[in-house]
Each structure stands twice: as structure tokens, then as C-alpha cells.
Backbone of each chain as nested JSON, in Angstrom:
{
  "chains": [
    {"id": "A", "residues": [
      {"number": 1, "name": "MET", "atoms": {"N": [-11.618, -21.291, 5.088], "CA": [-10.412, -21.747, 4.74], "C": [-9.18, -20.924, 5.207]}},
      {"number": 2, "name": "ARG", "atoms": {"N": [-7.98, -21.515, 5.323], "CA": [-6.823, -21.064, 5.521], "C": [-5.921, -20.952, 4.35]}},
      {"number": 3, "name": "SER", "atoms": {"N": [-5.19, -20.013, 4.152], "CA": [-4.221, -20.173, 2.896], "C": [-3.008, -19.371, 3.316]}},
      {"number": 4, "name": "LYS", "atoms": {"N": [-1.785, -19.713, 2.888], "CA": [-0.715, -19.051, 2.829], "C": [-0.842, -17.889, 1.685]}},
      {"number": 5, "name": "VAL", "atoms": {"N": [-0.451, -16.776, 2.265], "CA": [-0.467, -15.613, 1.193], "C": [1.079, -14.851, 1.109]}},
      {"number": 6, "name": "THR", "atoms": {"N": [1.4, -14.683, -0.179], "CA": [2.464, -14.043, -0.313], "C": [2.36, -12.744, -0.947]}},
      {"number": 7, "name": "VAL", "atoms": {"N": [2.84, -11.664, -0.516], "CA": [2.661, -10.18, -0.99], "C": [4.071, -9.71, -1.476]}},
      {"number": 8, "name": "LEU", "atoms": {"N": [4.037, -9.256, -2.652], "CA": [5.351, -8.67, -3.101], "C": [5.006, -7.273, -3.2]}},
      {"number": 9, "name": "ILE", "atoms": {"N": [5.925, -6.478, -2.496], "CA": [5.768, -4.935, -2.679], "C": [7.13, -4.436, -3.168]}},
      {"number": 10, "name": "ARG", "atoms": {"N": [6.866, -3.623, -4.219], "CA": [7.819, -2.988, -5.003], "C": [7.692, -1.531, -5.417]}},
      {"number": 11, "name": "LEU", "atoms": {"N": [8.824, -0.773, -5.129], "CA": [8.624, 0.556, -5.623], "C": [7.854, 0.544, -6.954]}},
      {"number": 12, "name": "LYS", "atoms": {"N": [7.319, 1.726, -7.19], "CA": [6.539, 2.1, -8.603], "C": [7.598, 2.416, -9.703]}},
      {"number": 13, "name": "GLU", "atoms": {"N": [7.483, 2.012, -10.768], "CA": [8.402, 2.596, -11.755], "C": [8.518, 3.959, -11.864]}},
      {"number": 14, "name": "GLY", "atoms": {"N": [9.967, 4.478, -11.801], "CA": [10.249, 5.827, -11.804], "C": [10.548, 6.441, -10.274]}},
      {"number": 15, "name": "ILE", "atoms": {"N": [10.09, 5.553, -9.386], "CA": [10.716, 6.109, -8.154], "C": [11.891, 5.593, -7.66]}},
      {"number": 16, "name": "LEU", "atoms": {"N": [12.818, 6.595, -7.048], "CA": [14.118, 6.393, -6.9], "C": [14.444, 5.221, -5.858]}},
      {"number": 17, "name": "ASP", "atoms": {"N": [15.253, 4.542, -6.189], "CA": [15.341, 3.219, -5.16], "C": [16.993, 3.083, -4.818]}},
      {"number": 18, "name": "PRO", "atoms": {"N": [17.192, 3.988, -3.718], "CA": [18.65, 4.161, -3.354], "C": [19.069, 2.972, -2.806]}},
      {"number": 19, "name": "GLN", "atoms": {"N": [18.521, 1.847, -2.445], "CA": [18.941, 0.576, -1.847], "C": [19.331, -0.198, -3.106]}},
      {"number": 20, "name": "GLY", "atoms": {"N": [18.793, -0.217, -3.947], "CA": [18.939, -0.949, -5.427], "C": [20.174, -0.541, -6.105]}},
      {"number": 21, "name": "LYS", "atoms": {"N": [20.163, 1.09, -6.072], "CA": [21.332, 1.836, -6.531], "C": [22.582, 1.338, -5.834]}},
      {"number": 22, "name": "ALA", "atoms": {"N": [22.501, 1.322, -4.63], "CA": [23.764, 1.027, -3.694], "C": [24.272, -0.231, -4.004]}},
      {"number": 23, "name": "ILE", "atoms": {"N": [23.355, -1.41, -4.088], "CA": [23.799, -2.618, -4.441], "C": [24.447, -2.797, -5.879]}},
      {"number": 24, "name": "GLU", "atoms": {"N": [23.853, -1.956, -6.865], "CA": [24.205, -2.102, -8.22], "C": [25.735, -1.609, -8.183]}},
      {"number": 25, "name": "GLU", "atoms": {"N": [25.843, -0.49, -7.478], "CA": [27.255, 0.064, -7.417], "C": [28.14, -0.534, -6.667]}},
      {"number": 26, "name": "SER", "atoms": {"N": [27.905, -1.544, -5.659], "CA": [28.655, -2.041, -4.735], "C": [29.268, -3.52, -5.553]}},
      {"number": 27, "name": "LEU", "atoms": {"N": [28.181, -4.098, -6.546], "CA": [28.598, -5.398, -6.997], "C": [29.854, -5.414, -7.772]}},
      {"number": 28, "name": "PRO", "atoms": {"N": [30.047, -4.514, -8.61], "CA": [31.257, -4.531, -9.513], "C": [32.593, -4.581, -8.555]}},
      {"number": 29, "name": "ALA", "atoms": {"N": [32.452, -3.723, -7.476], "CA": [33.805, -3.692, -6.577], "C": [34.063, -4.951, -5.848]}},
      {"number": 30, "name": "LEU", "atoms": {"N": [33.096, -5.794, -5.761], "CA": [33.202, -7.092, -5.266], "C": [33.622, -8.123, -6.355]}},
      {"number": 31, "name": "GLY", "atoms": {"N": [33.572, -7.875, -7.612], "CA": [33.803, -8.718, -8.628], "C": [32.841, -9.299, -9.402]}},
      {"number": 32, "name": "TYR", "atoms": {"N": [31.612, -8.798, -9.151], "CA": [30.514, -9.149, -9.733], "C": [29.864, -8.091, -11.038]}},
      {"number": 33, "name": "GLY", "atoms": {"N": [30.323, -8.048, -12.131], "CA": [29.942, -7.385, -13.076], "C": [28.674, -7.728, -13.792]}},
      {"number": 34, "name": "GLY", "atoms": {"N": [28.266, -6.925, -14.813], "CA": [27.15, -7.761, -15.625], "C": [25.694, -7.729, -14.98]}},
      {"number": 35, "name": "VAL", "atoms": {"N": [25.395, -6.682, -14.098], "CA": [24.363, -6.707, -13.323], "C": [23.805, -5.38, -13.452]}},
      {"number": 36, "name": "GLU", "atoms": {"N": [22.486, -5.252, -13.883], "CA": [21.858, -3.81, -13.892], "C": [20.438, -3.842, -13.392]}},
      {"number": 37, "name": "SER", "atoms": {"N": [19.847, -2.681, -13.348], "CA": [18.417, -2.406, -12.975], "C": [17.9, -3.258, -11.521]}},
      {"number": 38, "name": "VAL", "atoms": {"N": [18.751, -3.026, -10.65], "CA": [18.567, -3.677, -9.345], "C": [17.482, -2.965, -8.598]}},
      {"number": 39, "name": "LYS", "atoms": {"N": [16.564, -3.691, -8.123], "CA": [15.472, -3.186, -7.446], "C": [15.123, -3.992, -6.214]}},
      {"number": 40, "name": "VAL", "atoms": {"N": [15.131, -3.293, -5.034], "CA": [14.849, -3.904, -3.803], "C": [13.377, -3.66, -3.328]}},
      {"number": 41, "name": "GLY", "atoms": {"N": [12.565, -4.656, -3.006], "CA": [11.374, -4.566, -2.489], "C": [11.1, -5.59, -1.173]}},
      {"number": 42, "name": "LYS", "atoms": {"N": [10.034, -5.684, -0.797], "CA": [9.645, -6.497, 0.368], "C": [8.884, -7.64, -0.023]}},
      {"number": 43, "name": "VAL", "atoms": {"N": [8.95, -8.657, 0.794], "CA": [8.064, -9.908, 0.612], "C": [7.516, -10.126, 2.131]}},
      {"number": 44, "name": "ILE", "atoms": {"N": [6.151, -10.183, 2.186], "CA": [5.389, -10.541, 3.204], "C": [4.669, -11.691, 3.192]}},
      {"number": 45, "name": "GLU", "atoms": {"N": [4.948, -12.648, 3.919], "CA": [4.286, -13.908, 3.988], "C": [3.285, -14.048, 5.298]}},
      {"number": 46, "name": "MET", "atoms": {"N": [2.325, -14.67, 5.043], "CA": [1.261, -14.779, 6.283], "C": [0.301, -16.04, 5.88]}},
      {"number": 47, "name": "ILE", "atoms": {"N": [-0.188, -16.554, 7.007], "CA": [-1.276, -17.385, 7.15], "C": [-2.614, -16.598, 7.305]}},
      {"number": 48, "name": "ALA", "atoms": {"N": [-3.62, -16.613, 6.417], "CA": [-4.913, -15.716, 6.569], "C": [-6.161, -16.571, 6.474]}},
      {"number": 49, "name": "GLU", "atoms": {"N": [-6.999, -16.398, 7.192], "CA": [-8.29, -17.011, 7.167], "C": [-9.474, -16.468, 6.602]}},
      {"number": 50, "name": "GLY", "atoms": {"N": [-10.441, -17.133, 5.937], "CA": [-11.37, -16.305, 5.316], "C": [-12.311, -17.245, 4.773]}},
      {"number": 51, "name": "ALA", "atoms": {"N": [-13.306, -16.763, 4.06], "CA": [-14.669, -17.603, 3.52], "C": [-13.939, -18.55, 2.328]}},
      {"number": 52, "name": "ASP", "atoms": {"N": [-13.285, -17.803, 1.491], "CA": [-12.872, -18.29, 0.213], "C": [-11.699, -17.564, -0.286]}},
      {"number": 53, "name": "ALA", "atoms": {"N": [-10.937, -18.033, -1.195], "CA": [-9.92, -17.385, -1.837], "C": [-10.111, -16.013, -2.365]}},
      {"number": 54, "name": "ALA", "atoms": {"N": [-11.128, -15.713, -2.87], "CA": [-11.48, -14.25, -3.282], "C": [-11.645, -13.306, -2.224]}},
      {"number": 55, "name": "GLU", "atoms": {"N": [-12.175, -13.949, -1.147], "CA": [-12.435, -12.913, 0.154], "C": [-11.033, -12.783, 0.888]}},
      {"number": 56, "name": "ILE", "atoms": {"N": [-10.105, -13.774, 1.017], "CA": [-8.858, -13.541, 1.405], "C": [-8.026, -12.646, 0.687]}},
      {"number": 57, "name": "GLU", "atoms": {"N": [-8.131, -12.694, -0.498], "CA": [-7.366, -11.815, -1.312], "C": [-7.662, -10.473, -1.229]}},
      {"number": 58, "name": "SER", "atoms": {"N": [-9.001, -10.275, -1.337], "CA": [-9.575, -8.738, -1.122], "C": [-9.077, -8.248, 0.247]}},
      {"number": 59, "name": "ARG", "atoms": {"N": [-9.168, -9.036, 1.278], "CA": [-8.827, -8.603, 2.646], "C": [-7.334, -8.289, 2.75]}},
      {"number": 60, "name": "VAL", "atoms": {"N": [-6.517, -9.172, 2.068], "CA": [-5.256, -8.734, 1.977], "C": [-4.907, -7.637, 1.242]}},
      {"number": 61, "name": "ARG", "atoms": {"N": [-5.479, -7.35, 0.091], "CA": [-5.237, -6.102, -0.584], "C": [-5.702, -4.93, 0.142]}},
      {"number": 62, "name": "ALA", "atoms": {"N": [-6.67, -5.101, 0.992], "CA": [-7.273, -4.016, 1.987], "C": [-6.106, -3.906, 3.019]}},
      {"number": 63, "name": "MET", "atoms": {"N": [-5.632, -4.749, 3.422], "CA": [-4.388, -4.641, 4.488], "C": [-3.265, -3.956, 3.905]}},
      {"number": 64, "name": "CYS", "atoms": {"N": [-2.946, -4.202, 2.636], "CA": [-1.78, -3.615, 1.847], "C": [-2.011, -2.161, 1.849]}},
      {"number": 65, "name": "ASP", "atoms": {"N": [-3.179, -1.75, 1.456], "CA": [-3.484, -0.215, 1.399], "C": [-3.418, 0.401, 2.722]}},
      {"number": 66, "name": "ALA", "atoms": {"N": [-3.8, -0.255, 3.789], "CA": [-3.854, 0.328, 5.061], "C": [-2.583, 0.241, 5.806]}},
      {"number": 67, "name": "LEU", "atoms": {"N": [-1.831, -0.725, 5.562], "CA": [-0.535, -0.726, 6.394], "C": [0.511, -1.367, 5.787]}},
      {"number": 68, "name": "LEU", "atoms": {"N": [0.388, -2.464, 5.084], "CA": [1.577, -3.203, 4.443], "C": [2.335, -2.351, 3.479]}},
      {"number": 69, "name": "ALA", "atoms": {"N": [1.883, -1.706, 2.618], "CA": [2.5, -0.981, 1.47], "C": [1.975, 0.559, 1.555]}},
      {"number": 70, "name": "ASN", "atoms": {"N": [2.888, 1.26, 0.898], "CA": [2.66, 2.804, 0.789], "C": [1.963, 2.851, -0.659]}},
      {"number": 71, "name": "PRO", "atoms": {"N": [0.87, 3.058, -0.828], "CA": [0.147, 2.938, -2.125], "C": [0.504, 4.108, -3.182]}},
      {"number": 72, "name": "VAL", "atoms": {"N": [1.285, 5.043, -2.5], "CA": [1.716, 6.432, -3.208], "C": [2.946, 5.985, -3.924]}},
      {"number": 73, "name": "ILE", "atoms": {"N": [3.859, 5.324, -3.485], "CA": [5.109, 4.97, -4.055], "C": [5.183, 3.413, -4.334]}},
      {"number": 74, "name": "GLU", "atoms": {"N": [4.303, 2.521, -3.689], "CA": [4.783, 1.321, -4.007], "C": [3.476, 0.457, -4.757]}},
      {"number": 75, "name": "ASP", "atoms": {"N": [3.654, -0.598, -5.552], "CA": [2.861, -1.292, -6.155], "C": [2.911, -2.77, -5.361]}},
      {"number": 76, "name": "TYR", "atoms": {"N": [1.948, -3.456, -5.22], "CA": [1.935, -4.815, -4.467], "C": [1.348, -5.925, -5.523]}},
      {"number": 77, "name": "GLU", "atoms": {"N": [1.537, -7.107, -5.174], "CA": [1.095, -8.195, -5.791], "C": [0.613, -9.122, -4.756]}},
      {"number": 78, "name": "VAL", "atoms": {"N": [-0.372, -9.727, -4.61], "CA": [-1.029, -10.635, -3.881], "C": [-1.254, -11.961, -4.217]}},
      {"number": 79, "name": "GLU", "atoms": {"N": [-0.72, -13.019, -3.816], "CA": [-0.654, -14.428, -4.318], "C": [-1.076, -15.384, -3.23]}},
      {"number": 80, "name": "LEU", "atoms": {"N": [-2.11, -16.175, -3.435], "CA": [-2.44, -17.121, -2.528], "C": [-1.675, -18.38, -2.89]}},
      {"number": 81, "name": "THR", "atoms": {"N": [-0.883, -18.925, -1.91], "CA": [-0.092, -20.179, -2.284], "C": [-0.405, -21.237, -1.183]}},
      {"number": 82, "name": "ALA", "atoms": {"N": [-0.58, -22.58, -1.815], "CA": [-0.959, -23.533, -0.741], "C": [-2.158, -23.259, 0.136]}},
      {"number": 83, "name": "ALA", "atoms": {"N": [-3.182, -23.281, -0.601], "CA": [-4.515, -23.049, 0.144], "C": [-4.697, -24.296, 1.095]}},
      {"number": 84, "name": "ARG", "atoms": {"N": [-5.09, -24.103, 2.166], "CA": [-5.448, -25.294, 3.182], "C": [-6.959, -25.164, 3.541]}},
      {"number": 85, "name": "GLU", "atoms": {"N": [-7.609, -26.406, 3.191], "CA": [-9.048, -26.504, 3.611], "C": [-8.943, -26.571, 5.064]}},
      {"number": 86, "name": "GLY", "atoms": {"N": [-10.096, -26.481, 5.718], "CA": [-10.338, -26.412, 7.153], "C": [-9.395, -25.762, 7.994]}},
      {"number": 87, "name": "GLY", "atoms": {"N": [-9.116, -26.073, 9.283], "CA": [-8.249, -25.244, 10.123], "C": [-9.109, -24.365, 10.861]}}
    ]},
    {"id": "B", "residues": [
      {"number": 1, "name": "MET", "atoms": {"N": [23.723, -14.777, -22.488], "CA": [22.4, -14.38, -22.509], "C": [22.172, -13.32, -21.258]}},
      {"number": 2, "name": "ARG", "atoms": {"N": [20.94, -12.627, -21.441], "CA": [20.469, -11.922, -20.226], "C": [19.156, -12.412, -19.54]}},
      {"number": 3, "name": "SER", "atoms": {"N": [19.093, -12.226, -18.19], "CA": [17.907, -13.003, -17.764], "C": [17.398, -11.961, -16.38]}},
      {"number": 4, "name": "LYS", "atoms": {"N": [16.314, -11.775, -16.387], "CA": [15.676, -11.227, -15.177], "C": [15.893, -12.214, -14.009]}},
      {"number": 5, "name": "VAL", "atoms": {"N": [16.28, -11.852, -12.848], "CA": [16.505, -12.599, -11.611], "C": [15.771, -12.082, -10.569]}},
      {"number": 6, "name": "THR", "atoms": {"N": [15.04, -12.963, -10.017], "CA": [14.298, -12.712, -8.731], "C": [14.97, -13.36, -7.596]}},
      {"number": 7, "name": "VAL", "atoms": {"N": [15.344, -12.535, -6.363], "CA": [15.918, -13.242, -5.218], "C": [15.153, -12.871, -4.065]}},
      {"number": 8, "name": "LEU", "atoms": {"N": [14.49, -13.899, -3.437], "CA": [13.843, -13.813, -1.996], "C": [14.475, -14.129, -0.922]}},
      {"number": 9, "name": "ILE", "atoms": {"N": [14.533, -13.312, -0.112], "CA": [15.402, -13.282, 0.98], "C": [14.608, -13.378, 2.313]}},
      {"number": 10, "name": "ARG", "atoms": {"N": [14.638, -14.362, 3.193], "CA": [13.868, -14.54, 4.204], "C": [14.627, -14.76, 5.546]}},
      {"number": 11, "name": "LEU", "atoms": {"N": [14.052, -14.604, 6.535], "CA": [14.871, -14.921, 7.93], "C": [14.676, -16.383, 7.933]}},
      {"number": 12, "name": "LYS", "atoms": {"N": [15.566, -17.148, 8.506], "CA": [15.594, -18.595, 8.584], "C": [14.578, -18.828, 9.803]}},
      {"number": 13, "name": "GLU", "atoms": {"N": [13.897, -20.039, 9.729], "CA": [13.016, -20.517, 10.72], "C": [13.693, -20.327, 12.187]}},
      {"number": 14, "name": "GLY", "atoms": {"N": [13.017, -19.713, 12.869], "CA": [13.468, -19.773, 14.289], "C": [13.977, -18.497, 14.724]}},
      {"number": 15, "name": "ILE", "atoms": {"N": [14.333, -17.54, 13.496], "CA": [15.144, -16.286, 13.81], "C": [13.849, -15.26, 14.207]}},
      {"number": 16, "name": "LEU", "atoms": {"N": [13.986, -14.594, 15.335], "CA": [12.927, -13.537, 15.541], "C": [12.678, -12.402, 14.548]}},
      {"number": 17, "name": "ASP", "atoms": {"N": [11.437, -12.461, 14.16], "CA": [11.136, -11.457, 12.969], "C": [10.324, -10.198, 13.667]}},
      {"number": 18, "name": "PRO", "atoms": {"N": [10.99, -9.204, 14.378], "CA": [10.19, -8.29, 15.124], "C": [9.289, -7.303, 14.035]}},
      {"number": 19, "name": "GLN", "atoms": {"N": [9.679, -7.327, 12.839], "CA": [8.77, -6.446, 11.707], "C": [7.468, -7.193, 11.486]}},
      {"number": 20, "name": "GLY", "atoms": {"N": [7.666, -8.665, 11.453], "CA": [6.381, -9.377, 11.215], "C": [5.581, -9.245, 12.286]}},
      {"number": 21, "name": "LYS", "atoms": {"N": [6.125, -9.408, 13.688], "CA": [5.529, -9.407, 14.885], "C": [4.707, -8.092, 14.851]}},
      {"number": 22, "name": "ALA", "atoms": {"N": [5.398, -6.927, 14.569], "CA": [4.616, -5.815, 14.749], "C": [3.444, -5.761, 13.974]}},
      {"number": 23, "name": "ILE", "atoms": {"N": [3.505, -6.175, 12.565], "CA": [2.617, -6.082, 11.781], "C": [1.401, -7.188, 12.021]}},
      {"number": 24, "name": "GLU", "atoms": {"N": [1.762, -8.115, 12.655], "CA": [0.805, -9.203, 13.104], "C": [-0.027, -8.543, 14.309]}},
      {"number": 25, "name": "GLU", "atoms": {"N": [0.694, -7.813, 14.984], "CA": [-0.002, -7.276, 16.37], "C": [-0.818, -5.73, 15.881]}},
      {"number": 26, "name": "SER", "atoms": {"N": [-0.314, -5.419, 14.811], "CA": [-1.253, -4.042, 14.275], "C": [-2.425, -4.27, 13.523]}},
      {"number": 27, "name": "LEU", "atoms": {"N": [-2.469, -5.58, 12.734], "CA": [-3.786, -5.776, 11.822], "C": [-4.884, -5.99, 12.787]}},
      {"number": 28, "name": "PRO", "atoms": {"N": [-5.077, -6.657, 13.709], "CA": [-6.45, -6.549, 14.434], "C": [-7.03, -5.318, 14.847]}},
      {"number": 29, "name": "ALA", "atoms": {"N": [-6.02, -4.615, 15.383], "CA": [-6.385, -3.133, 15.741], "C": [-7.113, -2.228, 14.636]}},
      {"number": 30, "name": "LEU", "atoms": {"N": [-6.52, -2.738, 13.277], "CA": [-7.379, -2.056, 11.969], "C": [-8.37, -2.857, 11.704]}},
      {"number": 31, "name": "GLY", "atoms": {"N": [-8.859, -3.806, 12.368], "CA": [-9.911, -4.519, 11.98], "C": [-9.696, -5.792, 10.957]}},
      {"number": 32, "name": "TYR", "atoms": {"N": [-8.275, -6.066, 11.0], "CA": [-8.153, -7.33, 10.108], "C": [-7.635, -8.439, 10.971]}},
      {"number": 33, "name": "GLY", "atoms": {"N": [-8.624, -9.282, 11.502], "CA": [-8.273, -10.472, 12.186], "C": [-7.82, -11.623, 11.487]}},
      {"number": 34, "name": "GLY", "atoms": {"N": [-7.748, -12.843, 12.139], "CA": [-7.562, -14.048, 11.001], "C": [-6.169, -14.038, 10.374]}},
      {"number": 35, "name": "VAL", "atoms": {"N": [-5.316, -13.425, 10.904], "CA": [-4.036, -13.531, 10.173], "C": [-2.931, -13.96, 11.172]}},
      {"number": 36, "name": "GLU", "atoms": {"N": [-2.028, -14.72, 10.751], "CA": [-1.014, -15.278, 11.614], "C": [0.172, -15.61, 10.935]}},
      {"number": 37, "name": "SER", "atoms": {"N": [1.332, -15.932, 11.686], "CA": [2.765, -16.102, 11.089], "C": [3.19, -15.236, 9.971]}},
      {"number": 38, "name": "VAL", "atoms": {"N": [3.17, -13.96, 10.355], "CA": [3.539, -12.867, 9.505], "C": [5.107, -12.893, 9.464]}},
      {"number": 39, "name": "LYS", "atoms": {"N": [5.568, -12.944, 8.226], "CA": [7.134, -12.875, 8.154], "C": [7.329, -11.785, 6.974]}},
      {"number": 40, "name": "VAL", "atoms": {"N": [8.405, -11.214, 7.231], "CA": [8.791, -10.043, 6.364], "C": [10.229, -10.239, 5.805]}},
      {"number": 41, "name": "GLY", "atoms": {"N": [10.392, -10.392, 4.49], "CA": [11.523, -10.461, 3.997], "C": [11.794, -9.609, 2.979]}},
      {"number": 42, "name": "LYS", "atoms": {"N": [13.047, -9.801, 2.069], "CA": [13.287, -8.866, 0.957], "C": [13.086, -9.544, -0.396]}},
      {"number": 43, "name": "VAL", "atoms": {"N": [12.73, -8.886, -1.355], "CA": [12.747, -9.251, -2.838], "C": [13.67, -8.416, -3.446]}},
      {"number": 44, "name": "ILE", "atoms": {"N": [14.667, -8.973, -4.27], "CA": [15.668, -8.08, -4.987], "C": [15.741, -8.571, -6.218]}},
      {"number": 45, "name": "GLU", "atoms": {"N": [15.289, -7.771, -7.427], "CA": [15.127, -8.105, -8.719], "C": [16.264, -7.331, -9.614]}},
      {"number": 46, "name": "MET", "atoms": {"N": [16.731, -7.925, -10.641], "CA": [18.038, -7.422, -11.236], "C": [17.919, -8.205, -12.466]}},
      {"number": 47, "name": "ILE", "atoms": {"N": [18.599, -7.365, -13.582], "CA": [18.811, -7.921, -14.977], "C": [20.26, -8.447, -14.959]}},
      {"number": 48, "name": "ALA", "atoms": {"N": [20.606, -9.881, -15.165], "CA": [22.08, -10.243, -15.008], "C": [22.324, -10.909, -16.498]}},
      {"number": 49, "name": "GLU", "atoms": {"N": [23.569, -10.714, -16.616], "CA": [24.297, -11.17, -17.793], "C": [25.159, -12.431, -17.405]}},
      {"number": 50, "name": "GLY", "atoms": {"N": [25.17, -13.54, -18.459], "CA": [26.06, -14.547, -18.254], "C": [26.009, -15.442, -19.467]}},
      {"number": 51, "name": "ALA", "atoms": {"N": [26.916, -16.432, -19.285], "CA": [26.963, -17.488, -20.393], "C": [25.718, -18.187, -20.569]}},
      {"number": 52, "name": "ASP", "atoms": {"N": [25.33, -18.825, -19.505], "CA": [24.019, -19.521, -19.523], "C": [23.102, -19.532, -18.277]}},
      {"number": 53, "name": "ALA", "atoms": {"N": [21.933, -20.025, -18.101], "CA": [21.181, -19.787, -16.945], "C": [21.797, -20.317, -15.599]}},
      {"number": 54, "name": "ALA", "atoms": {"N": [22.517, -21.424, -15.936], "CA": [23.211, -22.134, -14.822], "C": [24.234, -20.962, -14.116]}},
      {"number": 55, "name": "GLU", "atoms": {"N": [25.061, -20.518, -15.044], "CA": [26.25, -19.696, -14.799], "C": [25.556, -18.402, -14.055]}},
      {"number": 56, "name": "ILE", "atoms": {"N": [24.516, -17.689, -14.547], "CA": [23.789, -16.792, -13.864], "C": [23.416, -16.984, -12.411]}},
      {"number": 57, "name": "GLU", "atoms": {"N": [22.757, -18.083, -12.339], "CA": [22.282, -18.607, -11.038], "C": [23.301, -18.632, -9.897]}},
      {"number": 58, "name": "SER", "atoms": {"N": [24.542, -19.332, -10.52], "CA": [25.59, -19.477, -9.341], "C": [26.317, -18.329, -9.204]}},
      {"number": 59, "name": "ARG", "atoms": {"N": [26.242, -17.334, -10.12], "CA": [26.833, -16.037, -9.813], "C": [25.908, -15.277, -8.921]}},
      {"number": 60, "name": "VAL", "atoms": {"N": [24.73, -15.188, -9.171], "CA": [23.674, -14.529, -8.293], "C": [23.703, -15.201, -6.783]}},
      {"number": 61, "name": "ARG", "atoms": {"N": [23.938, -16.489, -6.736], "CA": [24.076, -17.135, -5.287], "C": [25.216, -16.63, -4.648]}},
      {"number": 62, "name": "ALA", "atoms": {"N": [26.495, -16.465, -5.49], "CA": [27.618, -15.93, -4.762], "C": [27.481, -14.576, -4.269]}},
      {"number": 63, "name": "MET", "atoms": {"N": [26.518, -13.844, -5.082], "CA": [26.344, -12.354, -4.726], "C": [25.527, -12.408, -3.431]}},
      {"number": 64, "name": "CYS", "atoms": {"N": [24.443, -13.205, -3.381], "CA": [23.803, -13.307, -2.013], "C": [24.586, -13.625, -0.765]}},
      {"number": 65, "name": "ASP", "atoms": {"N": [25.602, -14.648, -0.972], "CA": [26.442, -14.763, -0.037], "C": [27.414, -13.642, 0.33]}},
      {"number": 66, "name": "ALA", "atoms": {"N": [27.736, -13.112, -0.586], "CA": [28.87, -11.73, -0.348], "C": [28.175, -10.523, 0.035]}},
      {"number": 67, "name": "LEU", "atoms": {"N": [26.874, -10.233, -0.416], "CA": [26.408, -8.933, -0.154], "C": [24.881, -8.975, 0.142]}},
      {"number": 68, "name": "LEU", "atoms": {"N": [24.091, -9.721, -0.719], "CA": [22.598, -9.502, -0.738], "C": [21.963, -10.111, 0.649]}},
      {"number": 69, "name": "ALA", "atoms": {"N": [22.479, -11.13, 1.019], "CA": [21.818, -11.737, 2.183], "C": [22.861, -11.994, 3.257]}},
      {"number": 70, "name": "ASN", "atoms": {"N": [22.41, -12.081, 4.595], "CA": [23.093, -12.492, 5.714], "C": [22.991, -14.098, 5.961]}},
      {"number": 71, "name": "PRO", "atoms": {"N": [24.001, -14.81, 5.324], "CA": [23.744, -16.288, 5.464], "C": [23.68, -16.892, 6.791]}},
      {"number": 72, "name": "VAL", "atoms": {"N": [24.106, -15.876, 7.787], "CA": [24.117, -16.426, 9.23], "C": [22.459, -16.747, 9.662]}},
      {"number": 73, "name": "ILE", "atoms": {"N": [21.593, -15.686, 9.328], "CA": [20.296, -15.692, 9.689], "C": [19.184, -15.598, 8.461]}},
      {"number": 74, "name": "GLU", "atoms": {"N": [19.581, -15.647, 7.388], "CA": [18.797, -15.559, 6.321], "C": [19.057, -16.752, 5.191]}},
      {"number": 75, "name": "ASP", "atoms": {"N": [17.792, -17.083, 4.689], "CA": [17.83, -18.039, 3.533], "C": [17.499, -17.344, 2.329]}},
      {"number": 76, "name": "TYR", "atoms": {"N": [17.84, -17.888, 1.107], "CA": [17.425, -17.153, -0.011], "C": [17.18, -18.145, -1.125]}},
      {"number": 77, "name": "GLU", "atoms": {"N": [16.364, -17.471, -1.986], "CA": [15.732, -18.369, -3.186], "C": [16.092, -17.658, -4.546]}},
      {"number": 78, "name": "VAL", "atoms": {"N": [17.002, -18.218, -5.339], "CA": [17.16, -17.55, -6.74], "C": [16.307, -18.029, -7.724]}},
      {"number": 79, "name": "GLU", "atoms": {"N": [15.59, -17.23, -8.575], "CA": [14.86, -17.64, -9.565], "C": [15.017, -16.986, -10.765]}},
      {"number": 80, "name": "LEU", "atoms": {"N": [15.265, -17.452, -11.785], "CA": [15.379, -16.756, -13.288], "C": [14.136, -16.665, -13.852]}},
      {"number": 81, "name": "THR", "atoms": {"N": [13.762, -15.611, -14.163], "CA": [12.542, -15.381, -14.92], "C": [12.723, -14.645, -16.205]}},
      {"number": 82, "name": "ALA", "atoms": {"N": [11.878, -14.777, -17.103], "CA": [11.958, -14.046, -18.41], "C": [13.429, -13.959, -18.974]}},
      {"number": 83, "name": "ALA", "atoms": {"N": [13.985, -15.198, -19.158], "CA": [15.378, -15.201, -19.751], "C": [15.249, -14.509, -21.356]}},
      {"number": 84, "name": "ARG", "atoms": {"N": [16.294, -13.752, -21.386], "CA": [16.25, -12.967, -22.682], "C": [17.436, -13.435, -23.492]}},
      {"number": 85, "name": "GLU", "atoms": {"N": [17.296, -14.045, -24.582], "CA": [18.509, -14.291, -25.561], "C": [19.057, -12.783, -26.045]}},
      {"number": 86, "name": "GLY", "atoms": {"N": [20.389, -13.03, -26.39], "CA": [21.02, -11.791, -26.993], "C": [21.255, -10.852, -25.889]}},
      {"number": 87, "name": "GLY", "atoms": {"N": [21.132, -9.542, -26.43], "CA": [21.456, -8.432, -25.661], "C": [23.056, -8.227, -25.393]}}
    ]}
  ]
}
């Protein structure tokens, strides 16, 4: 089967997020108050092939550990969306 | 009300995604074949305050146009998750 896979990669709790901090400090200057705890992460989308959903998910998790995320400072979530049979 | 807001920012269809391309070309070398159409985007999470969900969403969309996204080459999705009353 082929499936669309969405991977959300975020900094772990407690890791400094300078990009989020910069956004948080810029927003009030642009007139947008009332915003806090801004965190910036990555979203990686792909079409992946595998025997079944469980196999695709475990392969994408291995890809995260090997290349997509930095497991020391980042957490990731893998979600299979819009599974497509055949292909 | 206060709400957690998740913003997904992706390159528009047809815009070259060199980061996605680099991942797509690196994966087979690491033993992960069967992956295509890799796209890399950003996820921005925040806690935002506003009168109601509609007002929060429209303010966050304005923030996207003003600072968070580049509307010329990027599309964004705004999603309110885990609305919290009070605060």
C-alpha cells in the first residue's frame, strides 16, 4: 500500500526555541498582543510505500531517527493520512 | 478565551522545495526506499487569547500574512486545538 505520511517535529520541552522567542517578541510590535508560548517546528510530508500501515509507520520512525529529526533535542509524531490501496 | 493554535505552513504547489528534494535523495542512500513527494514545511504552535474562536482564528491569519508565512510562496492552515475557557 501507499500512504501519505505527515511527520511533526518539535523541540523537546525545555529546549530553547530562539525562533519561537523571536516571533513572540515581534508580534506585539506589529499590533498582535495576547500571544504566548510560541514554538516553531517542522512538518514533513511524504508518500511512502510499504506492506501495511504498521510497517510504513515503523519505517518512517526509523527515518526520523536516522535523518529527519534530531532525537537528542526533538520529538516527533508520525501520522498516516489518506492511505491509498494499490499503486 | 484562550486557545492553543496550530499553524501549518507549506510551500505552494509548484514552488521548488530544495529541502524536501535533499531528503528524498538522501533516504535511499540510508536504506529507505519507496518514499516520494517529500515536502518540508513549518509548524508554529502558540497560545492565543481572544473574544471567541472566530476572532482568534482571524487574528492568527492576519499574523500569518504579516509575519509567520510568506503568502507569495506559502500556504497556511490555522487550527484551534484544545480551546480553554477563562484564563
